[in-house]
C-alpha positions in Angstrom: -7.1 11.5 -16.2 -6.2 14.3 -18.2 -2.8 15.4 -18.7 -3.1 18.6 -17.0 -4.8 17.0 -14.1 -2.1 14.4 -13.7 0.6 17.1 -13.5 -1.6 19.1 -11.0 -1.5 16.1 -9.0 2.1 15.7 -9.0 4.6 13.2 -8.7 2.9 10.7 -5.8 5.0 8.6 -3.8 7.1 6.8 -6.8 4.2 6.9 -8.9 6.3 6.1 -12.0 7.3 2.5 -12.5 10.1 1.4 -10.5 12.6 -1.0 -12.1 14.0 -3.2 -10.0 17.7 -2.1 -9.0 17.8 0.3 -12.0 15.5 2.7 -9.9 13.2 5.0 -11.3 12.2 5.0 -15.1 11.7 8.5 -15.4 8.2 8.1 -17.2 5.1 8.9 -15.5 2.7 6.1 -15.7 -1.0 7.0 -15.8 -2.9 4.0 -14.6 -6.5 3.4 -15.9 -8.2 4.2 -12.8 -10.8 6.4 -14.4 -12.4 8.6 -12.0 -9.9 8.4 -9.4 -8.0 11.2 -8.0 -4.6 10.8 -6.6 -3.7 12.9 -3.5 -2.9 16.2 -4.7 0.6 16.6 -3.1 4.0 15.6 -3.1 3.9 15.3 0.9 3.9 11.3 0.6 6.9 11.0 -1.5 9.4 10.9 1.4 7.1 8.4 3.7 6.6 5.9 0.8 10.2 6.1 -0.4 11.1 5.3 3.4 8.7 2.4 3.5 9.8 1.0 0.1 13.5 1.3 1.2 12.7 -1.3 3.9 11.4 -4.2 1.5 13.4 -7.0 0.7 13.2 -6.3 -2.8 12.0 -3.2 -4.9 8.6 -3.5 -6.3 8.2 -3.5 -9.9 4.4 -2.5 -8.9 3.5 1.2 -9.1 2.6 2.7 -5.7 0.1 5.5 -5.5 -1.7 7.3 -3.0 -5.6 7.7 -3.3 -7.7 10.3 -1.8 -10.7 7.9 -0.9 -12.6 11.2 -0.2 -12.8 11.6 -4.2 -13.2 8.1 -5.2 -16.4 7.0 -7.0 -19.2 7.1 -4.5 -19.9 3.4 -4.7 -16.3 2.2 -3.6 -16.3 5.2 -0.9 -17.7 3.1 1.9 -15.4 0.1 1.2 -12.2 2.1 1.0 -13.1 3.6 4.8 -12.3 0.1 6.2 -8.9 -0.3 4.6 -5.4 1.1 4.7 -4.4 -0.2 1.0 -5.7 -2.1 -2.0 -5.2 -3.2 -5.4 -7.3 -3.1 -8.6 -7.6 -7.0 -10.0 -5.7 -6.7 -13.3 -3.7 -3.7 -12.5 -0.2 -3.8 -11.2 -0.7 -1.0 -9.0 -0.8 -0.7 -5.1 -3.0 2.1 -3.8 -2.4 3.4 -0.5 -5.2 5.3 1.0 -4.4 8.7 1.9 -6.8 8.7 5.1 -5.4 5.4 6.4 -3.9 5.2 9.7 -0.8 3.5 8.8 0.1 6.2 6.1 -0.8 9.0 8.2 1.3 7.6 11.4 4.1 6.8 9.0 3.7 10.4 7.8 3.7 11.9 11.0 6.2 10.0 13.0 8.0 7.3 10.7 10.0 4.8 12.6 7.8 1.8 13.5 4.9 2.7 11.2 7.6 3.4 8.3 7.7 -0.7 8.8 4.2 -1.2 9.0 3.8 0.7 5.9 6.2 -1.3 4.2 4.4 -4.5 5.3 1.0 -3.3 4.0 2.8 -2.6 0.6 4.2 -5.9 0.7 0.8 -7.3 1.2 -0.5 -5.8 -1.6 2.5 -6.8 -3.9 1.6 -10.4 -2.8 -1.8 -9.9 -4.2 -0.5 -8.3 -7.5 1.6 -11.5 -7.9 -1.5 -13.4 -7.3 -1.7 -14.3 -3.9 -5.3 -15.1 -2.3 -6.0 -12.9 1.0 -4.7 -15.8 3.3 -1.2 -16.2 1.6 -0.9 -12.3 1.3 -1.4 -12.0 5.1 0.9 -14.7 5.5 3.7 -12.8 3.5 3.0 -9.6 5.3 3.5 -11.4 8.7 6.4 -13.0 7.6 8.3 -9.8 6.6 7.1 -8.5 9.9 8.8 -11.4 11.7 11.9 -10.6 9.7 11.6 -7.2 11.1 11.4 -8.2 14.3 14.3 -11.1 14.3 16.5 -8.3 12.6 16.1 -6.2 15.4 14.9 -3.4 13.2 11.8 -2.6 15.2 11.1 -2.5 18.8 10.2 -5.9 19.9 7.6 -5.6 22.5 5.4 -3.1 20.0 6.4 -5.2 17.0 5.0 -8.4 18.7 1.8 -6.5 19.7 1.3 -5.4 16.1 2.1 -9.0 15.0 -0.7 -10.5 17.3 -3.0 -7.7 16.0 -2.2 -9.0 12.1 -2.8 -12.7 13.3 -5.8 -11.9 14.8 -7.6 -10.1 11.6 -7.1 -13.5 9.6 -10.1 -13.2 7.1 -11.7 -16.1 5.1 -11.4 -15.3 1.5 -15.0 -16.8 1.1 -16.4 -14.6 3.7 -15.0 -11.2 2.4 -13.8 -11.7 -1.2 -10.3 -10.2 -0.3 -11.4 -7.7 2.1 -9.5 -7.1 5.3 -8.8 -4.4 7.7 -5.8 -3.4 5.9 -6.3 -4.4 2.4 -8.7 -5.0 -0.2 -9.0 -6.1 -3.8 -11.2 -4.3 -5.9 -12.6 -5.9 -9.2 -12.9 -3.5 -12.1 
């Protein structure tokens, strides 16, 4: 992506490296996602920032918002089924701008901020080497922590946890595709 395009796109949802407790490094990182367009707005910075603040630990991974409508044609249909994804071998969590979780977190916050945090956590697990089942388990464990800690409305959160458990997908059948996440090989 050309420098002029990057600056026009803006500083998307902590799209710089996050260095643990040291905070932001202050340097833009241009991931090697040739042909991909980042959401052309800073509108998601606050939303993603709220979700990141809910995680048990700050991610070292980069989190970006991707406009699925501007992705390569071959991937566009696959991306319609997911909320987030990672590129195999890239330490980048990509949130789909059109995803229901991100849109609802943007619009109403609250419970959806926690759902977005759990989605990011799931993708962080993939980057750390987890397969789909293990990433789902880590996402569900985090969601349980939110419930047990009284951080989310218990009845709504338990319904969401049931939905998370029902989505169990076999790695063999889907190669990492799930309703909320996907790994994409380059």
